[in-house]
Each structure stands twice: as C-alpha cells, then as structure tokens.
C-alpha positions in Angstrom: 0.0 0.0 0.0 1.3 3.4 -1.0 0.7 6.3 1.4 -0.3 9.4 -0.6 2.0 12.3 0.4 1.2 14.9 -2.2 -1.4 14.4 -4.9 -2.9 16.8 -7.4 -6.5 15.5 -7.5 -6.5 12.3 -5.5 -8.5 10.8 -8.4 -7.0 8.6 -11.0 -9.6 9.5 -13.6 -9.1 13.2 -13.1 -5.4 12.8 -13.4 -5.9 10.8 -16.5 -8.1 13.5 -18.1 -5.7 16.3 -17.1 -2.8 14.4 -18.6 -4.6 13.9 -21.9 -5.9 17.5 -22.1 -2.5 19.0 -21.3 -1.0 16.7 -23.9 -3.4 18.0 -26.6 -2.7 21.6 -25.6 1.1 21.0 -25.8 0.7 19.3 -29.2 -1.4 22.2 -30.6 1.2 24.7 -29.2 4.0 22.8 -30.9 2.1 22.7 -34.2 1.5 26.5 -33.9 5.1 27.3 -33.4 6.2 24.8 -36.1 3.7 26.5 -38.5 5.2 29.9 -37.7 8.7 28.7 -38.4 7.7 27.0 -41.7 5.7 30.0 -42.9 8.4 32.6 -42.4 10.8 32.9 -45.3 13.4 35.0 -43.6 13.7 34.7 -39.8 14.8 37.8 -38.0 14.9 38.6 -34.3 12.3 41.4 -34.8 9.9 38.9 -36.5 10.4 36.3 -33.8 10.0 38.9 -31.0 6.9 40.3 -32.6 5.4 36.8 -32.8 6.2 35.7 -29.3 5.4 39.1 -27.7 1.9 39.3 -29.3 -0.9 39.0 -26.7 -2.4 35.9 -28.2 0.9 34.1 -28.2 1.8 35.3 -24.7 -1.6 33.8 -23.4 -1.0 30.6 -25.4 2.5 30.3 -24.1 1.3 30.8 -20.5 -1.3 28.0 -21.1 1.4 25.8 -22.5 3.7 26.4 -19.5 0.8 25.6 -17.1 0.0 22.5 -19.1 3.6 21.4 -19.0 3.6 21.9 -15.2 0.4 19.9 -14.7 1.5 17.2 -17.1 4.9 17.0 -15.5 3.6 16.9 -12.0 1.2 14.1 -12.7 3.9 12.1 -14.4 6.4 12.6 -11.7 3.9 11.9 -9.0 3.0 8.7 -10.7 6.6 7.6 -11.0 7.1 8.4 -7.3 4.1 6.4 -6.1 4.9 3.5 -8.5 8.6 3.1 -7.7 9.3 4.7 -4.3 7.4 2.1 -2.3 8.3 0.1 0.8 8.4 -3.1 -1.3 11.2 -1.6 -3.5 13.2 0.6 -1.1 12.2 -0.3 2.4 10.8 1.5 5.4 11.9 5.0 4.5 9.9 4.9 1.3 7.3 7.5 2.4 10.0 9.9 3.6 12.0 9.5 0.4 8.9 9.9 -1.7 8.0 13.1 0.2 11.5 14.6 -0.5 11.4 13.5 -4.1 8.0 15.1 -4.6 9.1 18.3 -2.8 12.2 18.5 -5.1 9.8 18.0 -8.2 7.5 20.7 -6.9 10.4 23.1 -6.4 11.8 22.4 -9.9 8.3 23.0 -11.4 7.9 26.3 -9.4 11.3 27.5 -10.6 10.3 26.7 -14.1 7.0 28.5 -13.7 8.6 31.7 -12.4 11.3 31.6 -15.0 8.9 31.0 -17.9 6.5 33.8 -16.7 9.4 36.2 -16.5 10.3 35.3 -20.1 6.8 35.4 -21.5 5.6 38.6 -19.8 9.0 40.4 -19.4 8.7 41.5 -15.8 
C-alpha cells in the first residue's frame, strides 16, 4: 500500500483526463510554433520577438507552460508512487517519496517563475 503524500486531485480518472488535455494543448502549441517557423521565409529577431510578444501568443505560451507543469507533476507523482514504495526501497519509502515530490514541486515552481518572466517580461 502506498501512502499518498502529495497528490494533485486524489483521483486517477481526473489525473488521466488532465494528462490527456494537457498533452493536446502542448501538441497544438507545438504545431502552432512549427507552423510559424515553416511559414516565415526570412527569420529575424524582430519577427520572432513580434510573434512571441503578441498578446495571443503570450496567453497561449502561458497556457502551454501551465500545461507542462500539470502534465509533468502528474507524471512525476505517478513515478514516485509507483517506484518509491516500501516493497522496493524499504521502510523509508514515504520519507524518500516526500523529499522526491518536494524537489519535483520546487523544480516546477522555478520553471513557472522563469517562464512567466520570459513570457511577460517582468
């Protein structure tokens, strides 16, 4: 039995749906950026900056970052609960999993702050 330390929704179905929705958002975002690069004949910094600093692209990039964080957290949480168990690593499994999940959360928080500073230039 795995003791839940930190869970996003505490529901496997909700995590499954969030994982799939965020994957679709990230796929559409990737196609949008790929379409931009394929449609521009001459890439300049000014053109690139204009594209990424437009309001729709800033909002879409923010949505993509939030999707990456949700997608990543669910994936890392699943890895932690599947492989950091007493059956695999002994009696300290819950403590090790807690530290692992805190490190994952810290990394995702740093990514969020860094990405928002880049996207919104504050």
